[in-house]
N, C-alpha and C positions, 0 to 999 in steps of 0.2 A: 775625347778621353775624359775619364772621371775627374771631376773637380773643375773643369774648364768653364762650363756654362753655369755651374752652381754658384760661383762667387762672381758677382759683377764688380770687377776691379775698376772699370771705367768711371764709376761714380766718385772715386777718390782723386783728388788733385793736390798739387803742391800749394802750400800757403802763399807762395809768391805769385801764384796765378789768380788769387782771389780778387774779384772785381764785381761790384754790384752798384748799379745806378738807380737812384730814386728820384722820381718826378714829384717834388713836393708841391708843385702848382696843381697837381691832380688832387681834387677834393678827397678822393678815396685814400690818398697817401699823405694827407696833411698830418696825420698821425700814423706812424708805421712801426713795425718791429723788424729788426734785422736779426735773423736766426741762422745759426750754423753750428756744426760740430767741428772741433779743432783738436788736433793731436800734435803737441809740441815736443820736439826732441830735446834730449838732455843738453845739447849744445847751446840752447837758448841762454843768453845772459840777461842780466837785469841792471838798469831798466831797459826795456825794449818796446818799440811801437809795433803793435800787432796789425792795426788797421789805421789808415790815414784817410783824410777827407780833403776834397778839393772841388771847386766849382769855377765857372768861367771868369769870375771877377778876382780870383786869387792868383797871385803870381807864383806862390809856392804852396805846397800842401801843409796841413796842420794835423796833429794827432787826433784820433777819435777814440781808439781803444788801446790802452797801454798796460804793460806789465811794469809796475813801479819797482823801486829799489827793494821793497819788502816782499816782492814776488806776488803781489795782489793785483788782480785785474781791475783796471780803472777806466770808467767811461767819462768822456769829456763832452761838453756842449757842442752843438753843431754851429759852425760859423754862419750858416745860412738862416738859421732859425732863432738863435739865442744871443742876447746881448752880452752874456757872460762868457761867450766862446773865446778860446785863446787867440791871440794875435799871430797870424801865420808867419810874420816876419820876426817879431820879437820872441825868440825862443824862451827867454827867461820868464815870460808870462805863462808858459804852459804849466809850470808847477804851482802857480798861484790861483788859478781859476777854480771855481767850485766844481766838484766831481762826485761820482758815485763809485765806491770801491767794494770789492768782494770782502767777505768777513774773514776769510782764511787764505793761506797761500794757494796759488793756482797750481794744480798738479801737472807734472810732466810725464811723458811716456804713457799716457792713457787718454782715451777719448773724453772730452768735456763738451757739454752743450752750453752755448752762450746765446743769450737773448738780450737785445738792446731795444727797449721800448722808448720811442721818441715822439714827442708832440711839441706844439708851440710853447707849452707852459711847464712841461716836466720831462724828466728822463727816469728810466728805471732799468736796473741791471738784474738779470735773472741768470743764475748758473745752475745747470742740471735741474731745471724746473723749479728752483727755489729763489724767491726774491731776496737779493742781497741788500738792496737799499734803493731809495728814490730821491730825487732832487727837483724842487720847484724853481722855475727859471722865468726870465723876462723875455717875452716874444719880440722879435724884430719885425714881424709881419703885422700889418693892420689892414683894415678894410680899404684904406686909401693908398695902399702900397702900389708902386708903379707896376702896371701889368707887364712892362717890358723887363722888369727885374728878373735876373736869372733865377730859376726855381728848380734847377736840376743839380743834384750833388752826386759825386762819385765817391764810393767807399772802396778802398783797395789796399792791397798789401804788396810791398816790394820784396820782402823776404831777403834771402841770400845772406852770405857771410858778412857783407858790409853792414848789415843791420843787426847781426848777431841773433837772428830769430829764424828758425827753420821748423817746418812741420807740414802737416797735411790738413785739408779741410774737405768737408762733404756736406751736401744738403744746404748750401748757402743760398738764402733768398730773402727779399724784403717783402713783408706781408702787411696788408692793411691792419689797422689796430683792432678790428673786429675779430681777427684770427688770433687765438690764444697761443702764447709761447709754449704752454704745457702740451698742447696738441701737436705742435711741431716736434717737441722733445720726444714724444712717444710714438710718433708716426712711423718712422723708418730709421731706427738707430743704426749706426755703423757696426761692423763686426770686429771681434777681438779674439785672438787665439791666446790661450794662457795655460800654464801648468799649475795645477792645484797642489801646491807644496804640502798642504796638510794631509793629503791623501797618500803620501809616500809610505810604502811598506818595505822593510828590508834595508832601510838606510838609518844610520845612527847620526846624531849630532855630536861633532867633536868639541873639545874644550874651547877651540878658537872660533866656534860658530860655523864651521865648514861641515858639509855633509860628508859622511864616511861610508863608503860602500866596499864590500869584500870582493876581491878579484875572483872572477869565475862564478860568483853567486848571483842569483836572480834578485832583482828589486823591482818594485812596480811604481809607476807614476801615472797620474791621471791627466790627460790632455783634454781641454774643454774649449769648444767653439761657442761663444755666446755673443749677444749684441751688447752695446755699450751700457744698457741699463740692467744687465745681468740675466737676461732671459736666454735659455739654451736655444740654439739655432738648429733646426731640423733640416739639414741639407746633406745631399749625397756628395761628400767630399772625401778625399784621401789626404793623409798627412805623411810627410817624409821626415826622417830624423837623421841626425849626424852627431858625431862626438867632436867637440872643439876644445882647444886649450882656453882656459878661462881668462888668461891675461891678454891674449891676442885675438881671440875668437876665430882663429884659423883652424882648419880641420886637423884633427889629431891623426898622425900616421906613426903608430908605435911598433908595428910589426909587418913584415911582408908576407908572413905565412898565415896570419889569422886576422880576421876583421876586428877592429878595435871595439865595435859595439854590436851586440847580438840581440835579437828579439825572439822570444818564445811564443809560438802561435800553434794552437791545437796540439800541444805536447812536443813540437819539433822546433829546433833552434835554427834561425836563419841569420845571415848577415843583414844588418838594418838596411843596406842598400838594395837588397833583393825583396824586401817585404814592405810595401806601402801599407799604411794603417788606415782602416776605414773607421770613420766616426759614426756612432749609432746614437741618435737623439742628441747630437751635439757633444758627445763624450766618448772617450776610449781609454780603457785602463791597459797600460802596456807593461809587459813583463820583460825587463831588459837585463843585460849582463855586459859588464866591461871586462875585456879579456886580458888586459895587461895592467901591471902595477904602475902607480904614479912614480914610484922610486926609480923605475927604468927610464923615466923621461925627466930627470932632474927635479923630481918631486913637484912637477907642475900640476896645478889644479885643473879639473876638467868641467865641462858643462855639456849637457845634452840639449841640442837645438832641434826645434820642431818647426815645420812650415807647411803651408797648404801646397799640395802638389799641383804643378802647372799653373800657378797663380803668380802674379807679380810679387816681387820680394819687398812688400811693404812691411815695416817693422811691426805694425799691429796685427799682421797675419803671420807673424813668427813669434815663437816663445822659447825661452831658454830656462833651464833648471838652475837651481842654486849651484854654487861651486861644489865640486865633488873631489874628494881625495880617495883614490882606489888603493886599498891596503890588502895585505895577505889575509887568507881565510882563517878565521878562528875555529876552534873545535865545534862541531855541530852536535849539540846535545839532542836535537830533535831527530837525528838520524839513527840513534840507538834503537835497537830492536826491543822495544818494550810494548807489550800489549796491555791496554787498560782492562781492568777487571770491574765487574759490577759491584756496587756497594752492597753490603750485607744488611740484614734486618737490624743489626746493632744500631744503625743510624736512624731507624724509624722512631718518631716520637711516641711516647706512651699514649694510651687512650685518654688519659686525664689532661693531656696537653691540647687536644683538639676536640671539636664537636661538630657533627654534621648538621647542616640546615637542609631540610628535605622538602620535596614537593610531591604531589600526588599523581604523577604521570609515570608510565612504565618506561621512563628514560634512564639510561645509565649515567646521565649527566648528574653532577652533584656540586653543591657548594659546601666548602668546609671552612669553619671559623676557627682560626688558630691564633696562638699568641704571636704578637709582633715582636721580633727580636730587635734589640737596640745595639747590637755589636758592630754595626757599621757595614759598609758595602763590601768589605773583604771577608765577611763571615763565611763559615761553612754552612751550607744550606740544609741544616738537619731537619727542617720542617718540610722540605720538599720531597715527599715520599710517594709521589703518584706513579707507582710502578705500572708497566704494561700488565694488563689484568683481564680476568674474566669476572663476571658479576654473579653474586648469589643474592637473590632478592627475597624479602619477606615483608608482610604487612605489619605495621605498628601503628594502630589507631588509624588516622587519616593519612599517614605518611608512608612513603616507601623508602626504607633504609637500605643502603648498599654496602656490602662488605666485599673487599677485593682480595684476590689471591694472585700471587705471582705466576705468570704464564711463561714457562721456560721455552715454549715452542718458538718464541720470537728469535732465538739464536739462529736457527736455520733460515728464517726469513731475512735476516740481516747479513747473512754470510757474504752475499755478492756485493753489498754496499761498500765493503772495505776496499774494493778494487778501485773506487773512485777517489776517495780521500783516505790517506793512510791512517793506520791505527795510532801512530805516534802523534798525528795532528789532533785526533780525538782525545788522546791522553793529555796533551798540552792544554786543550780547551777545558777539559773537565777539572784539571788541577790549577789552572791559571787564575790570576786575579782579574778584576774587571777590566783593567787596562789591557792585559794580555788577550782576554776574550774579544774585546772590541777590535784590536788590531788583526787578530785572526779572522774575525768575521768580515772585516773590510777586505782582506785579501781573498778570502774564499768567495764572497759574493761578487767580487770584481772578475774572478777568473773561473767561475763555475756556473752551470745552467741552473734553472729553477729546480729541476728534478734532482740534481746533485746536492743542492742546498737542503732540499727536503729530506733526502737520504741521510745527510750529515746530521740534521736535527734529530732524526729518529735514533741514530746511533748514539748521540750524546745523551739523549733521554734514557736509552737502554743502559749504557755503561755507568751513568751517574745516578740512575734510579730516580730521576726528577724530570717529569714530563714538562714542567714549566720552562725548562731551558728551550724546548722546541718553539715555544711561543715567541721568545725573544729572537731566536735564530731566524725564524721564518719571516719576521718583520724587518730583518736587517737591511735587505736590499732597498726596500721602500724608505726606511728611516734615513739611510745614508744618502740616497738620491734626493729625497725631499729636503733634507737638511742642507745639502750642498747647493741646490738651486735656490733655497731660501736665503742663504748667506750671500751668494752672488748677487741676488736681487737687492738685498739690504745694503751690502757694503759698497757696491759699484766700484770695486777694486780699491777701496780705502781700507787701511789696516785698522783704523779706529773709527767707530761710528757713534755719534751721540745717542744716548739711550732714548731720548724723546723721538728720534727718527726711526727707532726700531719697533716700538710698541705696535704701531698700526699694522706693519707687515706680519708681526708675530700673531696678532689676533686674527688676521685674514687667513693665514695658513692654519691656525688652530681650528677655526670654525669650519673650514673646508674639510680638514681631515676628520674632525669629530662628527661631521654631518649634522651640525646643529647651528643654524643661523639665528635662532630665537634667543640665545643666551650669550651675551657679550662678556668679555673679561673686564673685571673691575680694576680700579687703581690698586686695591689691596692684592689682587691676583698678580698684577705686574710687579708689585713690590717684592712678592715672594720669588717670582721668576728672576728678578734682578739679583736677589740674595743667592739663589741657587747658582746663577752664572758666575758669581764672585766679582761682578763689575760694579762700577760706581757711575760717574757721569758718562763715561765712554765704554763701549763694549768692543772686544776684539773677537777674532774668529774662535780662539780657544774658549773665551767666555760663552760665546753663542753655542758652540758644540756641547759644552757642559750642560747648559740650560736645555738644549734641544733633546739630549738623551734622556732627560726627565719628562719633558713636555710631550714628545711624540708618542711614547707608550700610553700616556694618560689620554691623549686625544684619540688614539687608536682604540682604547678600551671603551671610551664614551661612544664611539661611532657604532657600537655593536649591541644588538639585542636589548635586554632589559635595562642595562645601564644607561643607554641613550634616553629612554623614557624618564628615568629617574633624574638625569642631569637636566632635562628640559623642564621638569616640574618646578614651578616657582611657588606654588601654594598647595601643599607644603613644600618646602625646599629640602628635598631628600639628601642631596649631596652638596655640602658646603663648597664654596670656592676654594681656591688654593690657600690652605692654612697649614701652619706648622703644628707639630705635636704639642708644643708648649702652649700655643694659643688655644687649642682644643681643651687641654687640661685646665687652663685658667678659666675658661668659660663653664666648665662642668663642676667647678668647685661649689660645694654647698647644694647641689641638686639632688633630687630624689633618686633612689636606686632604680635602675632600669632606663634612665635617661641616656641617650646616646647621640653621637654625631658621626656621620660618614665623611671620610676625607681620603685624599691620596697621600701616601707616605712620602715625605720629602727625601728620605734616605734611600729610596729604591730607584736607582738610576740605571738605564739600559747599559749593558746587557744583564744586569741582575735579574734572576728568574722571576722575581715578583714585581718588576717595574710595571707601572700602570695599574697595579692592584688597588683594591679599596680596603681601608682599615676602619673598623668600628671602635671608636673611643667611647667608653661608657662608664657609668657609675655602678659598681657592683653592689650586691646585697650587703657586703661588709663596709659599704660607703667608701671603699678605695677605688681609685681610677684604674681602668684596665684598657689595654689596646689589643684588639684581636683582628687578625688579618683574614679577609675573605679569600679562601682558596677556591677560585672559580674556574673549574676545569670545563672549558668549552660551554659555559653557561650562556654566553652570548649567542652562540649558534643555536642552542637548544630552544631559546625563546622563539626563534623563527620556525622551528620544526614542530613544536608542540603548542598549538594555539590554546589548548585547554589547561596549560600549566598555570600554577599560581604565579602572580606577579612577585618579583623579587621583594617588593615592599612587604607583602603579606608573609613571605617566608622569614624575613627578618623579625617581624613582630611576633611570629610564632615561637621565637626563641625565648626560653624562660628568663634569660638575663636581660632581654630587651623589651621595653614596654612603651617608652615615650621617646619621640623624635625631638631632639633639641636642636636649636639653631642659633648661630651668632647673629646678634642684631647688627645693623649697619654701623653702629657706633661702638661695637664691642672692643675694637682695638684702641680706642681712646678713653672710653668711659667704663669699659668692662661691664656694661649692662647686658643682661642675658634674658631671653624669653624662650619658652618652649611651646611646641604644639603638641597637645595631648592626643595621641592616637592609641587608644587602649586596645588590647587584644579582645 
């Protein structure tokens, strides 16, 4: 049956069964690394001995790996190798010997990789691939040591309630010192099933921190199967779900006539017992419904529990949601019969507010240079006026200028689209703020096909009169999936991650998405990303998502067409790194008219229709500073289709207002020194 052979549950064993023997008289193992993955249960108390050591000359065992009273993992010397080792008989000596401890509390209820590197003269503790500390010791072994001296040591765990430590282990082995702990860490990590709480849609957070769901109303949760280092697991498995009481974790039985938990699949509702859930690429977005009120069961809180079908009931292959309070349904504004109307020409900017930058190919693609608005992310997008259109072309010198007229024939073309996603949903999206739009897109992309999302984006563009919305809608699925996987990989199930541990992964994802490995991010780039995220020394998932919604559209834009070539260019440096509007203004102070800088606006965060766009900051002929946004409608695609088109650089320099490309020096943020590269028309 599905799910049986896909998950190798035999690889996991109880911690109490841990037992590894090391022959230290073997020259290969004179220095060795003990490596394993461990999953400790919440029942673990502190201090507790995780692994003990014993050899034939010892009457009792001594501790080797301990969780101390501060919940830190501590590595002690080996009695067989080190003079400083604890006395097996005198237990008071165990707290006085030199040791190596982890830098932070050891996490429970999650997989952690432990590496103990041991040699005659030193020990080193490695947690999740990162060195926690090392200790130099005095060797008991010399060249004149008795060859009959016992050289075999057993490392084991007794576990059980008597020792107040319970858990699971996998991949436990002793390796020669030449084998790196990092290789073992990444070789075959164990699996973990989890609920992505941040992906929930249709659930509110109550004042007491409890989830609030409406009885009989759908809400969605994402279930993720990943390995312990955060990588999605592409296995053919099925997940089963059940509704539990949060206080006892026993199955909720609230009615004999209706299943307590329902799932919606392909537009039809089923009892959760009748519908196993298939994971696709390690993930499944579930649309669930609780059928009865919490008030009918003494106001008890509920949890949704997920598990791998036909697999052993290991806690790491199960996941539970946050506590849920099921309340009565509130009035549904979205169900009102309201049909969105197209915006009228009143919302179009005047011709003095924008200016076309043109190229000499017979393409209907164009770039528009318009004023950058500073009214914030909740603004009305009055400058987004790219209506569905026909084109009327005429020659103007060496340029082809395009004038658009509204094409009302698109009404009939979009009639059938409304059957997939309701008009009220389109209406809510068009009038919603950025938070509303993001939540709607997350729900739509989780429960709709690519064709349905494309139709939705066309409808939003039609009704709002802004084609830029479709660009953000069409990237939604990839943005959400990439961001979710990136955070899983970065956080490794930790709620707070040190910023220094995040930057490498961010850069790796950025360079891959932008399709540019020749230009790395600088410290100044990372500093702006940190400010956008709102984090300081540590970053949370909320901080990361805020930063990702700015960074992904930027990387996506860089990956395409002419912008990629401009980003790669280092001499001249056409596109500055990640700089703020204030930094650009400061650098342009006192410069000649026509000097300009290209930058990505910090205020444009997905799903803002202009997220990922370019802004020209320039010195005008009046010596005032101006910020004009490049309205690039499909210009990235046109660069690949029209090989004889002018480069974007030439089109920029063809603008009367732009004549010199300016650039921040590497010291501009500290010394405010500025230089410019003269590229005259």
